[in-house]
C-alpha positions as CSV (number, residue, x, y, z in Angstrom):
1,M,1.9,13.0,-35.8
2,T,-1.9,14.0,-36.9
3,H,-4.7,13.6,-34.3
4,Q,-5.8,10.5,-36.3
5,M,-2.6,8.9,-35.8
6,E,-2.7,9.9,-32.1
7,A,-6.2,8.4,-31.8
8,D,-5.2,5.0,-33.6
9,L,-2.7,4.4,-30.6
10,F,-5.6,3.8,-28.6
11,T,-7.8,1.8,-30.9
12,V,-7.8,-1.7,-29.7
13,E,-9.4,-5.0,-31.0
14,R,-10.7,-6.9,-28.0
15,F,-12.3,-10.7,-27.9
16,T,-12.7,-13.2,-25.2
17,L,-12.0,-16.9,-25.3
18,D,-14.8,-19.1,-23.9
19,N,-12.7,-20.0,-21.0
20,G,-13.0,-16.1,-20.1
21,L,-9.4,-15.2,-21.0
22,R,-9.7,-11.4,-22.4
23,V,-7.5,-10.5,-25.1
24,W,-6.5,-7.0,-26.3
25,C,-4.7,-6.8,-29.8
26,K,-3.2,-3.7,-31.1
27,P,-1.5,-4.3,-34.4
28,R,1.4,-1.8,-35.3
29,P,2.6,-2.6,-38.8
30,G,6.1,-2.0,-39.8
31,T,7.6,-2.3,-36.2
32,G,8.9,-6.0,-36.6
33,T,8.3,-7.0,-32.9
34,V,5.6,-8.0,-30.7
35,A,5.3,-7.4,-26.8
36,L,3.1,-9.8,-25.0
37,L,1.7,-9.1,-21.5
38,L,-0.2,-11.7,-19.4
39,Q,-1.9,-9.7,-16.6
40,V,-3.3,-11.9,-13.5
41,R,-5.6,-9.9,-11.2
42,V,-3.7,-10.8,-8.1
43,G,-1.3,-8.6,-6.0
44,T,-0.7,-7.5,-2.7
45,R,-4.3,-6.0,-2.2
46,Y,-5.4,-9.6,-2.2
47,E,-3.0,-10.7,0.6
48,T,-2.7,-10.5,4.4
49,K,-0.1,-9.7,7.0
50,A,0.3,-13.4,7.3
51,N,0.9,-14.3,3.7
52,N,2.2,-11.1,2.7
53,G,4.6,-11.3,-0.2
54,I,3.1,-14.5,-1.9
55,S,2.2,-12.7,-5.2
56,H,5.5,-11.6,-5.9
57,F,7.1,-15.0,-4.3
58,L,5.0,-16.8,-6.9
59,E,6.2,-14.4,-9.5
60,H,9.7,-15.5,-9.0
61,M,8.8,-19.2,-8.9
62,V,6.9,-19.7,-12.2
63,F,10.4,-19.2,-14.2
64,T,11.9,-22.0,-12.1
65,G,10.5,-24.8,-14.1
66,S,7.4,-26.0,-16.0
67,E,5.9,-29.5,-16.9
68,R,7.7,-29.3,-20.4
69,W,11.0,-27.2,-19.4
70,T,13.6,-26.7,-16.7
71,E,14.6,-23.2,-15.6
72,E,17.6,-23.0,-17.9
73,E,15.2,-24.1,-20.9
74,I,12.6,-21.4,-20.0
75,K,15.1,-18.5,-19.9
76,E,17.5,-19.8,-22.7
77,S,14.5,-20.3,-25.2
78,I,14.0,-16.5,-24.9
79,R,17.4,-15.3,-25.0
80,R,18.5,-17.5,-28.1
81,R,15.8,-15.5,-30.2
82,G,17.2,-12.1,-29.1
83,G,14.0,-11.6,-26.7
84,S,13.5,-10.5,-23.4
85,W,11.1,-11.7,-20.5
86,N,10.2,-10.6,-17.1
87,G,7.6,-10.7,-14.3
88,T,6.2,-8.1,-12.0
89,A,4.2,-8.1,-9.0
90,D,2.3,-5.1,-7.9
91,Y,-0.7,-4.2,-5.5
92,E,-3.4,-5.2,-7.9
93,D,-2.0,-7.5,-10.6
94,T,0.8,-9.8,-11.4
95,T,2.2,-9.3,-15.1
96,Y,4.3,-11.5,-17.1
97,E,5.9,-10.1,-20.3
98,V,7.7,-11.3,-23.4
99,H,9.2,-9.0,-26.2
100,L,10.1,-11.0,-29.3
101,R,10.4,-10.5,-33.1
102,A,7.0,-10.5,-34.7
103,A,7.9,-13.6,-36.6
104,D,8.0,-15.4,-32.9
105,L,4.4,-14.8,-32.2
106,A,3.5,-18.3,-31.9
107,F,6.4,-19.3,-29.6
108,G,6.2,-16.2,-27.4
109,L,2.4,-17.3,-26.6
110,D,3.3,-20.7,-26.0
111,W,6.1,-19.7,-23.7
112,L,3.9,-17.5,-21.7
113,A,1.1,-20.3,-21.5
114,E,3.5,-23.0,-20.3
115,V,5.3,-20.7,-17.8
116,V,2.3,-19.0,-16.2
117,F,-0.2,-22.0,-16.3
118,R,1.9,-25.1,-16.0
119,P,4.8,-24.2,-13.6
120,T,6.1,-27.2,-11.2
121,L,7.2,-24.8,-8.4
122,P,10.2,-27.3,-7.7
123,P,10.4,-28.0,-4.1
124,E,14.1,-27.6,-3.8
125,I,14.2,-24.2,-5.3
126,V,11.4,-22.7,-2.8
127,D,14.1,-22.1,-0.3
128,R,16.5,-20.6,-2.7
129,E,14.0,-18.0,-4.0
130,R,12.9,-17.0,-0.6
131,S,16.5,-16.2,0.1
132,V,16.8,-14.4,-3.1
133,I,13.9,-12.3,-2.4
134,I,15.1,-11.5,1.1
135,E,18.4,-10.3,-0.6
136,E,16.0,-8.2,-3.0
137,K,14.4,-6.3,0.0
138,G,17.9,-5.7,1.5
139,G,18.8,-8.6,3.5
140,R,18.3,-9.7,6.9
141,L,18.7,-6.2,8.3
142,S,15.8,-4.9,6.6
143,R,13.4,-6.4,9.1
144,W,15.0,-4.2,11.9
145,L,14.2,-1.0,9.5
146,V,10.7,-2.2,9.3
147,W,10.6,-2.7,13.0
148,L,11.8,0.9,13.3
149,D,9.4,2.0,10.6
150,D,6.6,0.7,12.7
151,L,7.6,2.5,15.9
152,G,7.8,6.0,13.7
153,F,11.8,5.9,13.6
154,G,11.6,4.8,9.9
155,Y,12.2,6.4,6.4
156,D,9.3,5.1,4.2
157,L,7.0,7.9,4.1
158,G,5.1,6.6,1.1
159,R,4.2,3.5,3.2
160,A,3.3,5.7,6.1
161,V,0.9,7.6,3.8
162,R,-0.7,4.6,2.4
163,R,-1.3,3.1,6.1
164,G,-2.7,6.1,7.3
165,M,-4.9,7.2,4.2
166,F,-6.1,3.6,3.4
167,P,-6.9,2.3,7.0
168,G,-7.5,-1.5,7.3
169,S,-6.2,-2.1,3.6
170,A,-3.5,-4.1,2.3
171,L,-2.0,-1.2,0.4
172,G,-0.1,-0.6,3.6
173,L,1.8,-3.9,3.3
174,Y,5.0,-4.3,1.2
175,V,4.6,-5.9,-2.3
176,I,7.9,-7.6,-1.6
177,G,6.5,-9.1,1.7
178,E,8.2,-9.0,5.2
179,D,10.7,-11.7,6.8
180,S,8.1,-12.9,9.0
181,S,5.6,-13.8,6.4
182,L,7.9,-15.1,3.8
183,A,9.3,-17.4,6.3
184,H,5.8,-19.1,6.5
185,I,5.4,-19.3,2.8
186,G,6.1,-22.9,1.3
187,R,5.3,-24.8,-1.7
188,K,2.0,-25.9,-0.5
189,E,0.9,-22.0,-0.1
190,L,2.2,-21.1,-3.5
191,L,0.4,-23.9,-5.0
192,A,-2.8,-22.9,-3.4
193,H,-2.1,-19.2,-4.6
194,H,-1.7,-20.2,-8.3
195,R,-4.6,-22.6,-8.2
196,R,-7.0,-19.6,-6.7
197,Y,-6.1,-16.8,-9.0
198,Y,-4.1,-18.0,-12.0
199,L,-7.4,-18.6,-13.9
200,P,-7.9,-17.7,-17.7
201,N,-11.2,-15.6,-16.5
202,N,-8.8,-13.7,-14.1
203,M,-6.5,-12.6,-16.7
204,T,-6.0,-10.2,-19.6
205,L,-3.5,-10.9,-22.4
206,I,-2.3,-8.0,-24.3
207,V,-0.5,-8.0,-27.6
208,V,1.1,-5.1,-29.4
209,G,3.1,-5.4,-32.4
210,D,3.6,-6.3,-36.0
211,V,1.2,-8.9,-36.1
212,P,-2.4,-9.3,-37.9
213,P,-5.4,-9.6,-35.4
214,Q,-6.6,-12.7,-37.2
215,A,-3.4,-14.7,-36.7
216,V,-3.3,-13.3,-33.2
217,Q,-6.7,-14.8,-32.3
218,R,-5.8,-18.2,-34.0
219,E,-2.4,-18.4,-32.0
220,V,-4.1,-17.3,-28.8
221,Q,-6.9,-20.0,-29.0
222,T,-4.2,-22.8,-29.6
223,S,-2.1,-21.8,-26.5
224,F,-4.7,-20.6,-24.2
225,G,-7.9,-22.0,-25.1
226,G,-7.5,-25.4,-23.2
227,F,-7.2,-23.9,-19.9
228,A,-10.2,-24.3,-17.6
229,P,-12.0,-21.2,-15.7
230,G,-12.8,-21.1,-12.2
231,P,-14.7,-19.1,-9.6
232,L,-13.4,-15.6,-9.4
233,P,-12.0,-14.4,-6.2
234,P,-13.6,-11.4,-4.6
235,R,-12.2,-7.7,-5.4
236,P,-10.5,-6.3,-2.3
237,A,-12.9,-3.6,-0.6
238,T,-12.2,0.2,-1.2
239,P,-10.7,1.6,2.0
240,P,-13.1,4.1,4.0
241,Q,-12.1,7.7,3.9
242,V,-10.2,9.1,7.0
243,G,-12.4,12.1,7.0
244,R,-9.8,14.5,8.5
245,P,-6.3,15.8,7.6
246,L,-3.5,13.2,8.2
247,R,-0.1,14.3,9.6
248,I,2.7,11.8,9.8
249,R,6.3,12.3,11.5
250,L,8.9,9.9,11.0
251,R,12.3,10.1,12.9
252,G,14.9,7.7,11.5
253,P,18.5,8.5,11.9
254,E,20.5,10.3,9.1
255,I,24.0,11.2,8.2
256,T,23.1,14.8,7.6
257,D,20.1,17.0,8.8
258,R,18.1,16.3,5.8
259,A,14.2,16.5,5.8
260,G,11.9,14.5,3.4
261,L,8.5,15.7,2.7
262,L,5.6,14.2,1.1
263,M,2.3,15.8,0.7
264,G,-0.9,15.9,-1.3
265,G,-4.4,14.3,-1.0
266,R,-6.6,11.1,-1.7
267,T,-8.1,10.6,-4.9
268,G,-10.5,8.0,-6.9
269,G,-7.6,6.3,-8.6
270,L,-7.9,4.9,-12.3
271,S,-11.8,5.2,-11.9
272,D,-11.6,9.2,-10.6
273,P,-13.6,11.2,-13.3
274,D,-11.2,14.0,-12.7
275,R,-8.1,11.6,-13.0
276,F,-6.8,13.6,-16.4
277,A,-7.2,16.8,-15.0
278,Q,-5.3,15.7,-11.8
279,E,-2.4,14.7,-14.2
280,V,-2.6,18.4,-15.8
281,L,-2.6,19.8,-12.3
282,A,0.5,17.7,-11.3
283,E,2.4,19.0,-14.4
284,V,1.4,22.6,-13.6
285,L,2.4,22.4,-10.0
286,E,5.6,20.3,-10.7
287,H,6.9,23.0,-13.3
288,A,6.0,25.9,-11.0
289,L,7.6,24.3,-8.0
290,I,10.8,23.4,-9.7
291,E,11.0,27.0,-11.1
292,D,10.7,28.3,-7.6
293,L,12.3,26.1,-5.1
294,R,15.2,24.9,-7.2
295,Y,15.8,27.8,-9.6
296,R,14.7,30.8,-7.6
297,Q,15.2,30.0,-3.9
298,A,17.7,27.0,-4.4
299,L,16.1,25.2,-1.5
300,V,15.8,21.8,-3.2
301,Y,17.6,19.8,-5.9
302,D,14.4,18.1,-7.2
303,I,10.6,17.9,-6.6
304,T,8.1,15.9,-8.1
305,A,4.3,15.9,-8.3
306,E,2.5,12.7,-9.6
307,I,-0.4,10.6,-9.4
308,V,-0.3,7.2,-7.7
309,A,-3.6,5.4,-9.1
310,Y,-4.9,2.1,-8.0
311,T,-8.5,0.8,-9.7
312,D,-10.7,2.4,-7.0
313,V,-8.3,4.8,-4.8
314,G,-5.2,7.0,-5.5
315,L,-2.9,9.6,-4.1
316,F,-1.9,12.9,-5.6
317,T,1.8,13.3,-4.2
318,I,4.1,16.0,-3.9
319,A,7.6,14.9,-2.9
320,T,11.1,16.5,-2.0
321,T,14.0,16.6,0.1
322,C,15.6,19.5,1.7
323,D,17.8,21.0,4.3
324,G,16.1,20.6,7.6
325,G,16.4,24.2,8.5
326,S,14.5,24.9,5.2
327,L,11.6,22.6,5.6
328,N,9.1,25.1,6.7
329,R,10.0,27.6,3.7
330,V,9.5,24.7,1.5
331,R,6.1,23.4,2.9
332,L,4.9,27.2,2.8
333,S,5.9,27.6,-0.8
334,I,4.1,24.5,-1.8
335,N,1.1,25.3,0.1
336,R,1.0,28.8,-1.4
337,Y,1.0,27.4,-5.0
338,I,-1.7,24.8,-4.1
339,R,-3.9,27.7,-2.6
340,R,-3.2,30.1,-5.6
341,I,-4.8,27.4,-8.1
342,C,-7.6,26.4,-5.7
343,E,-8.5,30.1,-5.7
344,G,-8.4,30.4,-9.4
345,E,-4.9,31.6,-10.3
346,L,-4.3,29.3,-13.3
347,S,-3.5,31.1,-16.9
348,E,-4.5,29.4,-20.1
349,A,-0.8,29.5,-21.2
350,A,0.3,27.6,-18.1
351,L,-2.5,25.1,-19.0
352,A,-1.4,24.9,-22.5
353,E,2.1,24.3,-21.7
354,A,1.2,21.6,-19.3
355,R,-1.0,19.6,-21.8
356,A,1.8,20.0,-24.4
357,A,4.4,18.6,-22.1
358,L,2.1,15.6,-20.9
359,R,1.5,14.9,-24.9
360,G,5.1,15.0,-25.9
361,R,6.5,13.0,-23.0
362,A,3.5,10.3,-24.1
363,L,4.2,10.2,-27.6
364,L,8.0,9.8,-27.1
365,G,7.2,6.9,-24.5
366,L,4.7,5.2,-26.7
367,E,6.9,4.6,-29.7
368,S,7.9,1.4,-28.2
369,N,5.6,-1.6,-28.6
370,L,6.2,-2.8,-25.0
371,E,5.6,0.7,-23.3
372,L,2.4,1.0,-25.3
373,A,1.4,-2.8,-24.0
374,W,1.9,-1.7,-20.4
375,W,0.0,1.7,-21.1
376,L,-2.9,-0.7,-22.0
377,A,-2.3,-2.9,-19.1
378,S,-3.2,-0.3,-16.6
379,E,-6.4,0.3,-18.6
380,A,-7.2,-3.4,-18.8
381,L,-6.9,-3.4,-14.8
382,H,-10.1,-1.5,-14.4
383,E,-11.8,-1.9,-17.8
384,R,-15.6,-1.4,-17.5
385,P,-17.4,-3.9,-20.0
386,D,-17.7,-2.7,-23.4
387,A,-16.0,0.8,-22.6
388,P,-13.5,1.9,-25.3
389,V,-9.9,2.6,-24.1
390,P,-9.6,6.3,-23.6
391,N,-7.8,8.3,-26.1
392,Y,-5.3,10.0,-23.8
393,F,-4.4,12.8,-26.0
394,A,-8.1,13.8,-26.5
395,E,-8.9,13.4,-22.9
396,L,-5.9,15.8,-22.4
397,D,-7.5,18.3,-25.0
398,R,-10.8,18.0,-23.0
399,V,-9.3,19.4,-19.8
400,T,-10.0,23.0,-19.1
401,R,-9.1,25.5,-16.7
402,D,-12.0,25.0,-14.8
403,D,-11.4,21.3,-14.7
404,V,-8.1,21.7,-13.2
405,I,-9.1,24.2,-10.5
406,R,-12.2,21.8,-9.5
407,A,-9.5,19.0,-9.4
408,A,-7.4,21.0,-6.8
409,R,-10.1,21.8,-4.8
410,T,-11.2,18.3,-4.5
411,V,-7.8,16.8,-4.0
412,F,-6.6,19.3,-1.5
413,R,-9.8,19.4,0.7
414,A,-9.1,19.3,4.4
415,E,-10.5,16.0,5.1
416,T,-8.4,14.1,1.9
417,R,-5.1,15.7,2.8
418,F,-2.0,14.5,4.1
419,E,1.4,15.7,5.0
420,A,4.2,13.2,5.9
421,V,7.7,14.6,7.1
422,H,11.0,12.6,7.8
423,R,13.4,14.6,10.3
424,P,16.2,12.7,11.8
425,F,16.2,12.6,15.7
426,I,20.0,12.1,15.3
427,T,22.6,12.8,12.8
428,V,26.3,11.6,12.2
429,A,27.6,15.5,13.4
430,R,25.1,15.6,16.2
431,G,26.1,12.1,17.3
432,V,29.9,13.2,17.1
433,R,29.0,16.2,19.3
434,L,27.0,14.0,21.7
435,L,29.7,11.5,21.9
436,A,32.4,14.2,22.5
437,A,30.4,15.8,25.0
438,S,29.7,12.4,26.8
439,L,33.6,11.7,26.5
440,G,34.1,15.1,28.0
441,L,31.7,14.8,31.0
442,A,33.1,11.2,31.6
443,A,36.7,12.6,31.7
444,A,35.7,15.6,34.0
445,T,33.7,13.0,36.3
446,L,36.8,10.8,36.5
447,A,39.1,13.8,37.3
448,L,36.8,15.2,39.9
449,R,36.6,11.6,41.5
450,R,40.3,11.2,41.5
451,H,40.9,14.6,42.9
452,V,38.0,14.1,45.9
453,G,39.9,10.6,46.3
454,L,43.3,12.2,46.5
455,R,41.9,15.0,49.3
456,S,40.5,12.1,51.5
457,Y,43.8,11.0,52.6
């Protein structure tokens, strides 16, 4: 693929309806399909502990009936056309997708408008979906796991890091919610959430596929132009900096003595000027650590380095698991590679290899209209007015060795770093040994008492 063809991937036609709905259209002639994503700017960051999980709950409920269609009609109308549909709630957005033949563009837009803007939220189905969500999160037992996690005896290193690195932020909540909050969410609360956030001027519609922009504009106006805008809710505040290294220790029980390790640093998320350099840094580190810790030292099976990016904050994470006895060696090896890059030990060959790997992975992934639509959705979430969609490949080409070293020094500053470890306070083997020792002690005590008792006669 030529550089021009790569650049064309990110050339998007944009327009806005009178009601404020933003539309991004990416024509891909010859593909035969169209992917539609309707992105609503609401998610867990807009929630509190009291209503945690309501965005995800509402995402479930919009598919259970609309003003025109029953639950079965909503789902079957897509299936009969050979298409697919889904909804996804996250920390900053809730997104509804439809993937259809390009000839079904008008139907797909009408379906999205009907389902997302005109749900009836049938009261008799609310309790059913609450039960489904509780099963999705692991059943009633999951509440005890959350309780143990809050006491430091859990397993969720990601949540522990988010709570520590983003103090006072809803980023420390679960997207799916907790039993205590879900129990108090009813149809009244779901309707209020829908009325407040499901506004056309709080949404972006992304259309990618074998469809001409003129037809898209005409059909979007027909399907979405009649919905009234409303006052936009305030955006979540950016969490303050912690200002010191964060160290977290979780001690949940395990079958064997396995250690979980999550380490890294805070970033500026999607708005960070170094975000593309951070991606290259992650690729460089991950490759080097796999080669060392897996293939040379055989201390881990897998290790990942990646970026977790929200609109205004994010995390650079390095994650792995290993035998408990190897944890210090693994930690030292990771820190050694970080220190080397911060001190400037990065070859041009390693940089070029990382850029090539990221480029190839992106090209393979973006062959699908649906995958490209999701890629654009992440950009739409934090779009600045009139700012062009970044050409990912050109941005990678612009990343220099100095950029990567600067990104490493910024991410891994002492005041932005974190390290979270899970080590079991008890394992099955240790438990068996303790049980055997306890039984032995009990047997010895009983025997001694019997012996003393016999002597007293």
